[in-house]
N, C-alpha and C positions, 0 to 999 in steps of 0.2 A: 504494500500500500504506500501511497505517496501523500505527503502533505506539503503545503507551502506555509512555512512558519515565519512570523514577523520578528525574527531575531537574526542578527548578522545579515541583514538584507533579507531578501526573500529566497531562501534556499529550500531545495526539495530534499527530503530525507525519508528513510524508511521508518515507519512507526508501528508500535504494537500497543494494544490496550493495556493499561496498567494492571488489569486483572490477570493478564497472561504471565506476569513476572512471578516465577517460582520463588526465587530467593531475593528479597529486597535488601541486598547487601549495601553497605555504605560505599563500597568501591564502585567503579564504573562497570565492572564485570558482573554479570548476572546470568541466571539460567532461565531458558524458555523450554517448553515442551513442544516439539515439532513432529509432524507426520511425514515420513519419507515416501518415496514413490511406490513402495509396496504396502502403503497404509499402515506401517508399523511406527509405534511411538518411540521417540528417542529424545534425550536431553541435548540441548544446544547451548553452549556458552556464548554469550554475545556481549558486546560493549555498548552500553547505553550512555547517552550524554545528558540531555535535558528533558524535563517533563514539559509537555505542551497539552493543555487542557486535560483530557482523560488518557493521554498516551505518553509513552516513553519514546523518544527518538533513538533509533538503533543505528549506531555508526558502523559496526562490524559484526559479522557472524551470521547474518541472514543473506540469502540470495533471492533473486526474483523467483516467484513461484513457491517459495517455502510456505507451508501451512503451519500456523502457530495455533495451539490449543489455548483458548482463553476462558473456557468454562468447564466445570467438572474435573478440575485438576486433582482433587482429592481421590478420584476414582481411577486415575491413570497411573500405569506403571510402565517404565521403559521396556520395549520388546513386545508388548501386546499389539494385536492388530485391531484397528478401529475402522469405522465407516464414517469418515469425516463429512460434515455438513458446513457449508459456508455460512457465516454469521448472517449475512443478508438473505440466505435461503431458508434459515431455520423457521420452523412453525411456532410462533408465539401466539398467545391469545388474540393479539391485535391483527395478525395476518394469517391465522390458521384457516384452512378451508372447512366449510360446514357441510 
């Protein structure tokens, strides 16, 4: 995902929702849970920089197309296979089909 942030000019950076951060360490390195091409869960260490609204800006450790798990982290263990659903595609009470 890309954002345009109003700091250091208008720069585009990768962002993740703050709820996706597994270890809220004081350092700039933190852990996210990602889904690989085989739909298996793995931990990924990333370098975060600044918080912007509800997101962390990620400077290193993710590449285009990486799927980051942001909900249900307490149920996830590295190595298990999942059936990922994009956040915008998830069925919530507001957009569930009747």
